[in-house]
C-alpha positions in Angstrom: 53.6 66.5 106.4 51.5 67.4 102.9 53.8 67.6 100.3 52.5 70.2 97.3 51.7 67.5 94.7 48.7 66.1 97.1 47.5 69.3 97.8 47.2 70.1 94.5 45.2 67.4 93.4 42.0 68.3 95.7 43.3 66.6 99.6 41.8 69.6 101.0 42.1 67.5 104.0 46.4 66.5 104.0 47.6 69.7 105.0 44.7 70.1 107.9 46.1 66.5 109.0 49.5 67.0 109.2 48.6 69.6 112.0 46.2 67.7 113.8 42.2 67.4 113.9 40.5 67.8 117.4 37.1 66.3 117.1 34.7 69.3 118.8 31.4 68.0 117.6 29.3 65.2 116.0 25.7 65.0 114.9 23.9 62.6 113.2 20.4 63.1 111.2 17.3 61.2 111.8 14.6 63.1 109.7 16.2 66.4 110.6 15.4 69.7 108.1 19.5 70.3 109.0 22.3 69.9 110.6 23.9 73.0 112.6 26.3 73.5 114.8 26.2 76.8 117.2 28.8 76.0 119.4 32.2 75.8 119.6 33.2 78.0 116.5 35.1 80.4 118.1 38.8 82.1 118.1 40.0 78.5 119.8 40.9 77.1 116.2 42.1 79.0 113.2 40.9 76.2 111.1 37.0 74.6 111.5 36.9 70.6 109.0 33.4 69.6 108.5 32.8 65.8 107.2 29.7 64.7 106.5 29.6 61.1 105.6 26.8 59.1 104.0 24.3 61.8 104.0 20.7 60.6 101.9 18.2 63.3 101.1 13.9 63.1 101.5 13.5 64.4 97.8 15.1 63.2 94.9 17.7 65.7 92.9 18.0 68.2 95.2 21.2 70.3 96.4 23.2 69.5 99.4 23.4 73.7 100.6 26.3 75.1 102.7 25.4 78.5 104.9 27.3 80.4 107.8 26.0 82.1 110.2 27.5 85.8 111.4 26.3 86.9 114.6 22.7 87.3 114.0 20.1 84.5 114.5 20.3 83.4 111.0 22.1 81.3 108.5 22.5 84.2 105.8 26.2 85.4 105.6 27.0 87.0 102.1 29.1 84.4 100.2 30.6 84.8 96.6 31.5 80.9 96.0 33.1 79.7 92.6 31.4 75.9 92.0 32.3 73.0 89.4 32.0 69.7 88.7 32.9 65.9 87.8 30.0 63.8 86.5 30.4 60.3 84.6 26.9 58.0 84.4 27.4 54.7 85.5 25.6 53.6 82.0 28.6 55.4 80.9 25.9 57.5 78.1 27.9 60.8 79.4 30.8 62.0 81.3 31.8 65.9 82.1 33.4 68.5 83.7 32.3 71.9 83.9 32.5 74.9 85.5 28.9 75.7 86.8 27.5 79.3 87.1 24.3 78.2 87.8 26.0 76.6 91.0 27.8 79.6 92.2 26.9 82.8 94.2 27.5 86.4 94.0 27.0 88.5 96.9 24.0 86.7 97.8 22.6 84.6 101.3 21.3 81.9 99.9 23.4 78.4 100.6 26.1 77.4 98.6 26.1 73.9 97.0 28.4 71.2 98.2 26.6 69.2 95.3 23.8 69.2 93.4 21.2 67.2 91.8 22.2 64.5 95.5 19.7 61.0 93.9 17.3 59.3 97.1 17.0 56.0 96.1 18.3 54.0 98.7 21.5 53.4 98.2 22.5 57.4 97.4 23.8 59.8 99.5 26.7 62.6 99.4 30.4 62.4 101.2 32.6 64.9 101.5 34.7 67.6 103.6 34.8 71.5 104.2 37.2 73.7 105.4 36.2 77.4 107.0 39.8 79.5 107.6 39.4 82.0 111.2 36.1 82.4 111.1 36.7 84.4 114.4 38.3 87.6 112.5 36.9 90.6 112.6 39.5 91.5 110.6 39.0 89.5 107.4 36.3 88.2 105.3 36.0 84.4 105.8 37.4 81.5 103.1 36.2 78.3 102.6 36.6 75.4 100.4 34.7 71.7 100.1 34.8 68.8 98.1 32.5 66.2 98.0 31.7 62.8 96.5 27.8 62.2 95.8 25.2 60.3 93.4 22.9 62.2 91.2 19.5 61.4 90.8 20.5 60.5 86.9 22.8 57.6 88.8 26.1 59.0 87.9 28.9 59.9 90.2 29.5 63.4 90.8 32.7 64.8 92.2 32.1 68.7 93.1 33.8 71.6 94.2 33.3 74.4 95.6 35.3 77.4 96.8 34.3 80.9 98.3 34.2 83.1 100.8 31.9 85.2 103.2 32.4 88.6 102.6 31.6 89.9 106.2 34.3 91.1 108.7 32.1 89.7 111.6 32.7 86.8 112.7 31.3 83.9 111.8 29.9 81.3 114.6 27.5 78.9 113.1 27.6 76.7 110.1 24.4 74.8 108.9 23.7 71.6 106.7 20.7 71.3 104.6 19.3 70.7 101.0 17.4 72.6 98.6 14.3 71.3 99.8 13.1 68.3 102.2 14.9 66.8 105.8 18.0 65.1 105.8 16.9 61.8 106.5 20.2 59.8 107.1 24.2 60.9 107.9 26.5 61.9 110.2 28.7 65.4 110.1 31.6 65.9 112.3 33.5 68.6 113.2 37.2 69.0 113.9 39.4 72.4 115.0 42.8 72.7 113.5 45.3 74.9 115.0 
């Protein structure tokens, strides 16, 4: 069973793992405009977990984004989010931790940042997890949170945190991952259900 301290220190998967995960779907990118999950998100599970592994972008210093579909054919659910990150350059010339107002959203249909300025050198990528809570509820807004680690185009390690909610009472039935510009060259995203 997960302890309070493991959750407090950002291990968002700890509580979910205590209940058991069921792998529902897996997609691997190959010069893909996006990776979209449009089936299997329903009332079967209260929590859906997405694990993105070694996501490599086509273009340098682009943001890796998440968006949600709320019953239409578009991934444009209205969202409010908070985004902050810690970063440290490999040459030790800069280290910081900050809340980033330009990285969050206020009642926006745009994609939300999972990480920013991800590099596209051969060894640069992003990995992390996103949790989506009770997406089939038609009573409450839909909470989500994510944590990721990526390598910025300026050769800095970045630990990024995103949390927020889709401000809709319609069910969320699709999730889409994309870069702010350019394709997803490679990487895998797995979707899990958690009761």
